[in-house]
C-alpha positions in Angstrom: -0.1 -0.2 0.2 1.4 3.6 -0.8 0.5 6.9 0.5 0.8 9.9 -0.9 1.6 13.2 1.0 1.6 16.4 -0.8 1.5 19.6 1.0 1.4 23.1 0.9 0.0 22.7 -2.6 -1.2 26.8 -3.2 -4.8 26.4 -4.0 -5.6 29.7 -5.5 -2.3 30.2 -6.2 -3.7 31.9 -9.9 -4.2 34.9 -8.1 -0.7 35.5 -8.5 1.7 35.9 -11.4 0.9 36.9 -15.2 -1.3 35.2 -18.3 0.9 33.6 -20.5 -0.2 34.9 -24.0 0.3 31.5 -25.9 -1.8 29.6 -23.5 -4.4 32.3 -21.6 -3.6 30.5 -18.3 -1.8 32.0 -15.3 2.1 31.2 -15.2 1.5 30.2 -11.4 -1.1 28.1 -12.6 1.0 26.2 -15.4 4.0 25.7 -12.8 1.3 23.7 -10.4 0.1 21.8 -13.0 3.2 20.5 -14.2 4.5 20.0 -10.3 1.3 18.4 -9.4 1.5 16.1 -12.5 5.0 15.1 -11.7 4.4 14.1 -7.9 1.4 12.0 -9.2 3.9 10.1 -11.8 6.2 9.6 -8.9 3.2 8.4 -6.9 2.5 5.7 -9.8 6.0 4.6 -10.5 
């Protein structure tokens, strides 16, 4: 059995940063998605 503990994930972080013109997403949101996806990938290994 595996447990994944992710702390301080900064929900609501898209209130900060700027909008990336190529995607229309906040840069902080893009960073969150990248890091959260990485954590999930590690958990699935």
